[in-house]
N, C-alpha and C positions, 0 to 999 in steps of 0.2 A: 494458629495457622489460618490463612484466609481461604475461604471457599470460592473457587473460580469456575465458572461455567464456560466451556468452549463449545460453540455451536458450529458444527461442521468438522468432519474428520478427514478432509482431503489433505493435499500436500502441506498447506500452511497450518491447518488445525493440528496435524500430527506433530509438526515441529514445535508449535507453541506448547502442546501438552508435554512434550519431551523436555523442553526448556524449563517449564514451571515445576513439573513434578520432581525433577532432579535437584531442586533447591531445598526440598523438605520444608518449605515455608508456605506452600500452597497445597490445598486439597483440590484436585482437578476432577471435574465431572464433564465428560464429553458426550454430546448427543449428535446423532446423525440418523438419516432416514434409512440407512443400510446397516444392519447389525454387524456383518462381517467387517465393515470399515471401521466402526468405532471400537470393536473388539481388538482389531489389529493395532489401532492407534494407542491403546492403553496397555498392551501386552508387555509385561515386565516392568512397568512403571510403578514406583511407590506412590501411595496416596492418590490413586487414580481409579475412578469408576466410570461407567458409561451406560447409556440407554438409547433406545430407538425412539425417535420423535419426528413429527412432521413440522418443518419450520413455518409452514403457512397456517398452522393450527394453534389458535391462542391457548386452548386448554393444555396442549402438549407443552407449549412454552411456559405456561404458568406452573406446571408440575416441575419442569426443569429448574425454574427460578427458585422454587422451594428447596430443591436439592436433597440428596440422600443424607447429608450431614447438617441440615439446617439451611436457612435462607442464604442464597449466594451473596458474597460481598461484591463481586464484579463479574462481568462476562466479556468474552471476546467473540465477536461474530466473524466467523470465517465462512459464513453462508453466502450463497449468491446475492449480489447487491440488491436485487429486487425484494429480497426477504427482510431487509433491515428495517424498514419503517415499522412493521408489526413487532419485530424483536425489540426495537427501541421503545415502542409503546408499552410493552409488557415489562421491560426493565424499569421504566418510570413508575409503573403501577406498583412494583414490588420494592422500589427503593434500591435498585442494584446499579452499580457503576457500569457504564456502557462504553465499549471500545469496538471499533470496526476497522476494516481495511479498504473500504470501498473507494473507487475512483469516480463513481457516478455523481455528477453534480446535483441532479434533481433529488436523488436519495439523500444526499448530505443536507440539502436545504430542508427536507422533511425532518431529519434528525435534529437540526438546529431549532426548528419550530417546537418540537417536542421537548427540547431541553429547557425551554422557558419555564421558570418556576420549579424546576426539578431540585430535589435536595441532594442528588448525587451528580457525579460528573458524566457528561456525554462527550466522548472524544472520538469522532470519526476520522477516517483517513490517516491512521497512524501506522502504516506499514512501511513500504519503500517509497512509492511515488503515487500519491502524496504521502508524506510521512517524513522519513529521514531526509529526503531531498529538500523539503521545506525547511527543516531545522538547519541543515547545512547552509543553504542559500541565505537564509535570514541571518545566520551567524556572520557570513562574509560581508553582508551589506550593512549590518548594524552600526559599525563605527562611521559610516559615511553620512555626511550632512546632506548630500544630494546624490541620488542613484541614477546614473544615466542608463545602464543596462544591467539586468539580472537574468542570466540564462540558466535554466535548469534542464539537464539532459540525463536520461536514464535508459539503459537497455538491458534486457535479459537475453543473452545470446548463447548459442552453442559454441563451445571452445573449438570444435572441429566441424564447421559447416560442410555439407556434402550435396545439398540439393539446390535448385535454381533460386529458391527464396532465401537461401543461406540462413535458414531458421529451423528451429525445432520447438515443439510445444513444451513450455516449462510451467505454465500456470493456467488459470481459467480461460477456456476458449471463448466463452461468452463475454468475459471482460476484455479479451483481446480484440474481438470484432467490434465491441461497443466503442472502444477508444479509437478505432480506425474510422468510425462512421459518424460520431457525434461532433457537434461544434466545439471549438476549443476556446476556453476563456483565456484572455491575455490582457495585459495593461499596455496600451499602445498610445504613445504621445500623451501619457498621463490620464487616459480614459479607459475604463474597462470596456472590452469589446469581445465579439465572438469571431474567431478565425476558422476557415474551413480546414478540416482534417486532411492530412497527407500533403499539405502545401508548405511553402517556405523551406524547401529542401536545402540543406547545407552539407558540406563534406569537411572532414578533419581527420587528423591522425593522432594517435596516442601510442607511444612506445613502438612506433614503426608499423602499427596496424591501422588500416584505413576504415573509417566509419562514415555513415550518413545519418542525418537526423531530420525529422519532419514533425509537423504539428500533429499532436494527438490530444484527445480530451481527457480531462480529469486530473492529470498529474500535477497541476499547479495548486490545487486545493484552494484555500482562501488567501494565499500569499499576495496575489495581485490586488485584491480588495484592501488588504491590510496596509499595503504600501502606497496606495493611491494618495496623491498629494505630496509624496516624498520621492517617488520614483517615476521615471519617464517611461521605460519599457521593461516589462517583466513577462517572461514567457517560458513555456515548457515544451520540449520535444522528445520523442522516443528515438533511441539510438538503434540502428541496424547496420548490417554490412551493406556496402554499396550494391544497388540494384533491387533491393527489396521493395522500396516504395513504388517503383515503376510497375512491378508485377502486381502489387496489391491494388493499385489504381485500375489496372486492367481487369482484375476480378470484380471490383466493386462497381466500376462505372461502365466499362465496355461490355462486360457480361451481365451487369445489372444485379449483382448480388447485394448491393446496398439496400435493395427492397426485399431481399430474401435472406436475412441474417441467420435464422435458424438453419437454413439449408447450407449456408457457407460454413457454419460451425460444424455441421455433420461432415462436410467434405474435408475440412481441416483435420478433424479428429480421425477420420478414416485414412487420410493420405499423408499427413505430416507426422513423422515419428516423434515421440518424446525423447528427451535426453536427460541423463543424470550427470552429465559432464558439462555444465553450463558455467557461464561467468557473468557477473553483474558489472556493468560499466556505468560509472557515475561521474558526471562532470558538472560543476557549478562555476560560473564566471560572473564576477561582479565588477562593474566599471563605474566609478563615480569620484566624488570629491571627498578626500579624507585629509584632515590637517591642512586644508587649503590647496591641496595638489590633486591633479587627476591621476588616479591609480587604477590598476587592474589586479584583481586577486582571483586565483584559480584553485579549486579543490577538485582534483581528479583521482579516482581510485578504482581498482578492480577487485571484486570479491568473488573468488571461484568456489565451486563445490568443494566440500571438505568432509573429513571424518570427525565427528564429535561424539564423545563417550562410546567409541568403538563402532559407530554406525555412520554410514555414508549419507550425507544430505546435500541437496542441490543448493546452488548459490541463491536462487530465488526463495527457497524455503528458509535459508539462514537469514538473509537480509530482511525479508518481510516479517517473519516471526520475531526476529531480534528487535525490530522496530516497535512492534506492538507490545512485546513483553517488557521492553525497557520502559515504555511509557506507563505500563501497569505497575511496574516496580516503583517508578517515580511517584505515581499516584499514592501507592501504599506509604511511601516515605514522606509524603507531604510536599513534594517538589513541584507539583503542578496544582492548579486550582481544584478544589474538592467538590464543586457543584456547578451546575449549569453547563453551557456550551464551552468547550475548551478547544482552541485552535492549536495547530502545530506550531504556530508562532509563539505560543505561550510556553513551549518546551525549551529549556535552556540547553544549548549545544554542549557545553562543558560537562554538565551533569549527565547528559545522555551518553556521551562518549565514555565517561567514567563508570557508567553502569555496567554490571556484569554481563548484560545482554548487548548493550550498545557497543561493547568492546569488539564485537564481531565485525564492525565496520572499520576498525583500525588496521 
């Protein structure tokens, strides 16, 4: 059995622990700063232990890397994105495979720098977006000799919106505000550039439901850079119900919350209800030259909340944890590089979808 450390027992950490522990192929050790949280996350799970730890304390992380059953084989960081550079540093020191879910570009670049010379794999951004969306988009575009457009669109939405934002909280509030405020990487006319968030609004319908999409940061991962020289335009946008973008712009710019992000997080958490009945909307569009012809290929899917092993899980929990657990499984099976910095473009779509965790996207 492989020893795996899960750092953070929030929504995604709990789902990842549930997925891995039920395989009986991993010993799971969960750490969190709040004891009730990690105890709840491992309750009833086989081969699972937990402990209290401070993610910003190197000594606590070192103790967790050694683990209750011996040195960890790998870890999944479900901690806040700003904790990941220290976590990655300690993983390298202990020779532990490192995976995370971050959408933060600056943090990923720090992890990439730490991966140089590492004897284990460093695989950031392997959740939903970036993560699965990168794998799927790359799969659509791979047969094309020339890529004109590659559009990646993802949204975590309530199935039954009732407020003016037409939105409920489903994941990290800090991460949500971060992607609404930070510059957005994109490949435009063959050159990597930064686009302003909340711009380039578009509208479309899938299955009779209207959506909007707009620039947000982090979701593209390294895909734009990887396709530079082969693709003309590659971009990522967040999907919401119509009207959401306008209200967020009002909050960030007219009311000035872009300069008071922690305050906006507090307001969101106080005023926007969470939901357990969400749906993940994923759309990839690739337009380019294949076999000498201009073609368009589309991959559109919806992943709703569901019951797994007798327990209800949200769509964002299922898709994000399935992404990182599938990559961890593939790492175990030698289906991705075993050392250094590993991009999502290095993960094969067919092997991912065939994986026991990747199947949750089907």
